[in-house]
N, C-alpha and C positions, 0 to 999 in steps of 0.2 A: 403538473403543479410546479410552480417556481419556488425554489428554496434559496434564500439569500444567505450568504456566508460573509462573515466579517473578520477583519484584522488578519491574524496569522492563518486562519482557516482558508482564506482566499488564496494565500500563497501556496498552501498545500495542494489545493484543487487546481489552481491556475486561472481561476476566474471567479467573479463575485456571485454569479447566479447559476444554479443547477436546475435544469428543467427535466422532470421525470414523470412518466405516466404513473399515476397513482390510482389503483382500482377503487371502486365504491366501497364504503365502510372501512377504509384504512384508518388505523389509529395513529396517534402521534408516534408511538413506538414503531409501528409498521413503516411509517414514512422515514423515520430515522434509520431503520434497517435497510430501506431502499437506498438511502443516501450512502450508507456505508458499503453496500454492494456496488454502487456506482464508483465510489472513491474510497477504497479500503485504506488508503494512507491516512484518512481522517481518524481511524479507530484509536490510535494511541493519544490523540488529542481530545477525545471524548470519553474514553473508558480507561480504567486502570488495568493492570496486568491480570486482575481477577475477573474482568468483564463487568465491573461496576462503573456506572456512569459517574463521571466527576460532578460533584454538586456545584462547582463553580462555573460549569458550562451551562448557559441558559438558552433554552429553545422557546421562542415566542410564537404563539399562534394568534394572529390578528391583534398583536400588541399585548397579549397576556402571557405571562410565564407559564409554560405547560404544567409545571408542578402544582400550580394553583387552580387549574381548570377543574371542573366538577369531577371528572374521572381521571385527572392527571394524564399520564402518558397512555392511558387507555381510552382517552377521548377520541371520538371519530371526527376526522377532518375531511373537508371537501376540496375539490380541485381549484376552487377560487379563493381558498383561505390564503392569507399571507403568512409565510413561515420565515423566521429569521433565527439564525444560529450564531451565538456569540461565544467566543472563547473567554477565559478569564481576562479581565482588564485591570491593569494596575496603573498607578500614577499618584501624583501628589500635588 
């Protein structure tokens, strides 16, 4: 599965796309855990010191924010799904 990273997350990992083998029946949370196992330096950018995912980090599956999927982060995803992870973005 290809996972696209944006903005500062690209700098942390060193490239814009991570390609990981994701077993069948993997959930969004399982994919996120696999990304963090691959690139542990991402953890402080995605989770606070108590292990709570920052609400301003958005993970999109096929263009939909994971938190709004039918089963949220428990939604099963497949190897051909498009995954995009965005850090908080500011500007004006």
